[in-house]
C-alpha positions in Angstrom: 4.2 29.6 27.9 0.3 29.2 27.2 -1.1 26.5 25.2 -2.4 29.2 23.0 1.2 30.5 22.4 2.7 26.7 22.0 -0.3 26.1 19.3 0.8 29.6 17.6 4.7 28.9 17.5 3.8 25.5 16.2 2.1 26.6 13.0 4.6 29.3 12.7 7.6 26.9 12.6 5.3 24.9 10.2 5.0 27.8 7.9 8.8 28.3 8.0 9.5 24.7 7.0 7.2 25.0 4.1 9.0 28.2 3.0 12.2 26.8 3.1 10.8 23.9 1.0 9.8 26.2 -1.7 12.8 28.2 -1.5 15.4 25.7 -1.6 13.3 24.0 -4.7 13.6 27.2 -6.7 17.4 27.5 -5.9 18.2 24.3 -6.7 16.1 24.5 -10.1 17.8 27.5 -11.5 21.3 26.6 -9.6 21.1 23.2 -11.4 20.6 24.8 -15.1 23.2 27.4 -14.5 25.7 24.8 -13.3 25.1 22.5 -16.5 25.4 25.1 -18.9 28.8 26.1 -16.9 30.0 22.7 -17.0 29.1 22.4 -20.9 30.7 25.7 -21.8 27.4 27.1 -22.8 26.5 30.9 -21.7 23.5 31.0 -19.4 21.1 33.0 -21.9 17.7 34.2 -21.5 16.5 31.1 -23.2 17.5 29.1 -20.4 16.2 31.4 -17.8 12.8 31.2 -19.4 12.9 27.6 -19.8 13.5 27.6 -16.1 11.0 30.2 -15.3 8.3 27.7 -17.1 9.5 24.6 -15.6 9.2 26.4 -11.9 5.5 27.7 -12.8 4.6 24.0 -13.6 6.4 22.6 -10.8 4.3 25.0 -8.4 1.1 24.5 -10.3 1.5 20.6 -9.8 2.6 21.4 -6.2 -0.8 22.9 -5.6 -2.5 20.2 -7.2 -0.8 17.2 -5.4 -0.7 19.2 -2.3 2.7 18.7 -2.2 3.7 21.4 0.2 1.7 20.1 3.2 2.8 18.8 6.2 5.0 15.7 5.6 5.3 14.8 9.5 4.7 11.1 10.1 4.8 10.4 6.6 7.4 8.1 5.0 10.4 10.0 3.0 9.9 7.5 0.3 6.6 8.7 -0.4 7.4 12.4 -0.3 10.6 11.7 -2.5 8.3 9.7 -4.9 5.9 12.9 -5.4 8.6 15.1 -5.6 10.1 13.2 -8.7 7.0 12.4 -10.2 6.3 16.4 -10.2 9.8 17.2 -11.3 9.9 14.9 -14.2 6.2 16.3 -15.4 7.7 19.8 -15.2 10.9 18.7 -17.4 8.7 17.1 -19.9 6.5 20.1 -20.5 9.3 22.1 -20.6 11.2 19.6 -23.1 8.2 20.1 -25.3 8.3 23.8 -25.8 12.6 23.2 -26.2 11.6 20.6 -29.1 10.6 23.7 -31.5 14.1 25.1 -31.2 16.5 24.5 -34.1 19.2 23.4 -31.5 16.8 20.9 -30.0 19.6 17.8 -30.1 22.1 19.9 -28.2 19.5 21.3 -26.0 18.3 17.6 -25.0 21.9 16.8 -23.7 21.3 20.2 -21.5 17.9 19.3 -19.9 18.9 15.4 -19.6 21.7 16.6 -17.3 19.7 19.3 -15.8 17.3 16.8 -14.9 19.5 14.5 -13.4 21.4 16.7 -11.5 18.2 18.8 -10.1 16.9 15.4 -9.3 19.5 14.4 -7.0 19.5 17.8 -5.5 16.4 18.2 -4.6 16.2 14.7 -2.9 19.0 15.6 -0.8 18.0 19.0 0.3 14.6 17.6 1.2 16.4 14.9 3.1 18.6 17.6 4.7 15.2 19.4 5.7 13.7 16.5 7.3 16.8 15.9 9.5 16.9 19.1 10.8 13.5 19.5 11.3 13.5 16.2 13.3 16.5 17.8 15.1 14.5 21.0 16.1 11.3 18.8 17.2 13.7 16.7 19.2 14.5 19.7 21.1 10.9 21.3 21.6 10.1 23.1 18.4 7.4 22.6 16.4 6.0 20.2 18.6 2.4 18.9 18.0 0.0 17.6 20.9 -1.7 14.3 20.0 -4.8 12.7 21.5 -6.6 9.5 20.5 -10.5 9.3 20.9 -11.5 5.8 21.3 -9.9 2.5 22.5 -9.2 0.6 19.0 -6.2 -1.1 19.0 -5.2 0.9 16.1 -5.3 4.0 18.2 -2.6 2.4 20.6 -0.4 1.3 18.0 -0.6 5.1 16.5 0.5 6.3 20.1 3.3 3.8 20.6 5.1 4.9 17.2 4.8 8.5 18.1 6.5 7.6 21.4 9.0 5.5 19.7 10.1 8.4 17.1 10.3 11.4 18.7 11.8 13.1 16.0 8.4 13.4 14.3 7.6 16.2 16.8 4.3 14.3 18.1 3.8 14.5 22.0 1.2 12.2 23.2 -1.2 13.9 25.6 -3.4 10.5 26.1 -6.2 8.4 25.3 -9.7 9.6 26.0 -12.9 7.2 26.3 -15.6 6.7 28.5 -14.3 4.3 31.5 -15.1 0.7 31.4 -15.7 -1.7 34.3 -12.4 -3.6 33.8 -10.5 -0.1 34.5 -8.5 2.1 32.2 -4.9 1.9 31.2 -2.0 4.2 31.8 -2.6 6.3 28.9 -6.2 7.1 30.0 -6.6 11.1 30.2 -10.2 11.7 30.5 -13.6 10.9 29.0 -14.9 12.3 25.6 -16.3 15.3 27.1 -12.7 16.0 28.7 -11.5 15.7 25.2 -13.4 18.4 24.0 -12.9 20.9 26.7 -8.9 20.1 26.5 -9.3 20.8 22.7 -11.2 24.0 23.2 -8.7 25.1 25.7 -6.0 24.7 22.9 -4.3 21.6 25.1 -4.4 19.6 21.7 -3.5 20.1 18.0 -4.6 16.8 16.6 -7.6 14.3 17.6 -7.4 10.9 16.1 -10.8 9.2 16.4 -10.3 5.2 17.0 -13.7 4.1 17.8 -15.7 0.9 16.5 -18.1 0.9 13.5 -20.9 0.5 15.8 -20.0 3.8 17.9 -21.0 5.9 14.6 -23.6 8.0 16.4 -21.1 8.8 19.3 -18.5 9.4 16.3 -20.7 11.8 14.6 -21.7 13.6 18.0 -17.8 14.1 18.9 -16.8 15.4 15.4 -19.6 17.9 15.8 -18.4 18.9 19.3 -14.9 19.4 17.8 -15.8 21.2 14.8 -16.0 24.3 17.3 -12.3 24.0 18.0 -9.1 24.6 16.4 -7.5 21.2 16.4 -7.2 19.1 13.3 -9.4 15.9 13.3 -8.5 12.8 11.8 -10.4 9.3 11.7 -8.5 6.1 12.2 -10.8 3.3 10.4 -11.5 0.1 12.1 -9.7 -1.7 9.7 -9.7 -5.0 12.0 -13.5 -5.8 11.9 -13.5 -6.4 8.2 -10.0 -6.8 7.8 -9.4 -4.0 5.4 -6.0 -3.3 6.6 -4.7 -3.5 2.9 -7.5 -2.2 1.4 -7.8 1.1 -0.5 -10.7 3.8 -0.9 -12.4 4.2 -4.3 -15.2 6.3 -5.7 -18.3 5.0 -7.6 -20.5 7.8 -8.7 -19.1 10.0 -6.4 -19.6 7.7 -3.3 -16.5 6.6 -1.4 -16.2 2.7 -1.0 -13.8 0.5 0.3 -13.3 -2.8 -1.6 -13.3 -5.8 1.0 -12.8 -8.6 -1.6 -11.8 -7.5 -5.2 -10.2 -8.8 -8.4 -6.4 -8.6 -8.1 -6.1 -8.1 -11.6 -7.9 -6.3 -14.5 -7.4 -4.2 -17.6 -4.1 -4.3 -19.0 -2.2 -5.8 -16.1 -4.6 -9.0 -16.6 -3.7 -9.1 -20.2 -0.2 -8.8 -19.3 -0.3 -11.3 -16.8 -2.1 -13.9 -19.1 0.6 -13.4 -21.9 3.6 -14.2 -18.8 1.0 -17.1 -18.1 1.1 -18.5 -21.9 4.9 -18.2 -22.5 6.2 -19.7 -19.1 3.8 -22.6 -19.2 4.7 -23.3 -22.8 8.4 -23.1 -22.0 8.0 -25.1 -18.8 6.0 -28.1 -20.4 8.6 -28.4 -23.3 11.1 -28.8 -20.8 9.6 -30.9 -18.5 8.2 -33.0 -21.2 10.2 -36.2 -20.9 9.7 -36.2 -17.1 5.9 -36.0 -17.9 6.4 -39.1 -19.8 8.4 -41.0 -17.3 5.8 -40.3 -14.5 3.0 -41.1 -16.8 4.3 -44.7 -17.4 4.8 -45.1 -13.9 1.2 -44.2 -13.0 0.1 -46.5 -15.5 2.2 -49.5 -14.4 1.6 -49.0 -10.9 -2.3 -49.5 -10.8 -5.0 -49.6 -13.1 -6.8 -46.8 -14.5 -6.4 -43.5 -16.0 -3.1 -41.5 -15.9 -4.6 -38.2 -15.4 -7.2 -37.3 -12.6 -9.1 -34.2 -13.1 -10.6 -32.6 -9.7 -13.2 -29.7 -9.8 -11.6 -26.8 -7.7 -13.0 -23.2 -7.7 -11.5 -20.7 -10.0 -11.8 -17.0 -11.1 -14.8 -15.5 -10.3 -15.8 -18.6 -8.2 -16.3 -20.7 -11.3 -15.6 -24.4 -11.0 -12.7 -25.5 -13.1 -11.0 -28.9 -13.7 -7.6 -29.2 -12.3 -5.2 -31.7 -13.9 -3.1 -33.8 -11.6 -1.3 -37.6 -12.1 -3.5 -39.6 -10.4 -1.9 -40.8 -7.1 -4.7 -42.8 -5.3 -6.7 -46.0 -6.4 -9.6 -45.9 -8.7 -12.8 -46.0 -6.6 -16.2 -44.0 -6.2 -16.2 -41.0 -4.3 -18.4 -41.0 -0.8 -20.9 -38.5 0.0 -18.7 -36.9 2.4 -15.2 -36.2 0.8 -12.3 -36.6 2.9 -8.6 -35.6 2.2 -5.7 -38.0 2.0 -3.8 -38.6 5.2 -0.4 -39.9 6.0 -0.1 -43.7 5.5 -3.8 -43.4 3.7 -4.6 -46.9 1.7 -6.0 -45.3 -0.8 -2.5 -43.9 -2.0 -0.3 -46.0 -4.2 3.4 -46.5 -4.0 4.1 -44.3 -6.8 1.3 -41.6 -5.3 3.0 -41.6 -2.5 6.3 -40.5 -4.1 4.3 -38.1 -6.3 2.8 -36.5 -3.4 5.9 -36.0 -1.1 7.7 -34.2 -4.0 4.7 -32.3 -5.4 5.4 -33.8 -8.9 1.6 -34.8 -9.2 0.9 -31.1 -9.8 2.9 -30.9 -12.8 0.2 -31.3 -15.2 -1.7 -28.2 -13.7 0.7 -26.2 -16.4 -1.6 -27.3 -19.0 -4.4 -25.7 -16.9 -2.2 -22.5 -16.8 -2.0 -22.8 -20.7 -5.7 -23.3 -21.3 -6.4 -20.2 -19.1 -8.2 -22.0 -15.9 -5.2 -21.4 -13.8 -2.3 -18.9 -13.4 1.4 -19.1 -12.4 2.0 -17.9 -9.0 -0.8 -18.5 -7.0 -2.3 -20.3 -4.2 -3.4 -24.1 -4.5 -6.7 -24.6 -5.0 -8.7 -26.4 -2.3 -11.3 -29.1 -3.8 -14.7 -27.7 -4.2 -16.5 -30.0 -2.0 -14.0 -29.4 0.9 -14.1 -25.7 0.3 -18.2 -25.6 1.0 -17.7 -27.9 3.7 -15.0 -25.5 5.3 -17.1 -22.5 4.4 -20.2 -24.1 6.2 -18.2 -24.7 9.3 -16.8 -21.3 9.4 -19.9 -19.7 9.0 -21.6 -21.5 11.8 -18.4 -20.8 14.0 -18.8 -17.3 13.2 -22.9 -17.3 14.4 -22.0 -19.2 17.5 -19.5 -16.4 18.4 -21.9 -13.7 17.9 
């Protein structure tokens, strides 16, 4: 069988799966409402049929908006099911709004809730069966897609390995295409980039994943332009390891896509909820540990002369300096120009302070910082600002030396 025939068969099988998905969704929605009416002792009237049709139309419209009937090959089942239930829920809510104008809404509401629950289960089960069936067919050579990677990024190699380890996805690896280097080529090497273009034009490849470094922008642009004359799908694997953007997301700013490298973890309503949580928890915790705080304060005061509380400047939100409260664990002395962290058997640490450090009890006053808004519960320990500046300078010098 020629590569062109294989490509046509893959498209036909993919279209067939999409048709099966649509038909199963329609069948389950109507069958679910009919079954609920039968169990409830109600006749399946024109009103039920009308609402089912309206719900189906809304569901199909949402499917078009969210691109729900696309190929889910290689996508986690949880992602597909989440979008499925989201579209189904919105469709039922819209239909329930229409039913609210009916005088018998109290009775009908029970019907719609039962319909929603039964159909939700049916949709998920049916989609699971379709996934299993499609995987079985792909294991037996149906609906296969030929995959190639352009470039030598580690992310591209990881993708190919995942395809090999999951044959039921129906991806058959052709190889990796990149210009050979003096160190040699890997076992997956299938040719240079020009060979990739020729194979794509010959119909030997369905999907091309470009996994090249950001500095190769001109070569990527040229390759994309050459592949535009082929019928294969071209996908870009971002160089996530260069700027550590593995867990970043793509946002839009005035129509321009941007990828946040460092961003505020909380904003808007989430920030208000977190602040409310901090106030409530810090208040309760301070009330509970107040006897312990008094005992520790007395022990610190009796162990050595000086204040009970030690306030240290550290970096807080948006890089602003904050005063962090701790029980004093060291003798009172002036800081040197170079701040050194405490070490094991440090002579500056008192006996009581040594115990507080080992048990982390010296950190308890920081709940006052949480209550005043300087800190938040569940977060990493802030490093003193002078040490932070020293570390940052060292890292910057190291990075420059590496370059």
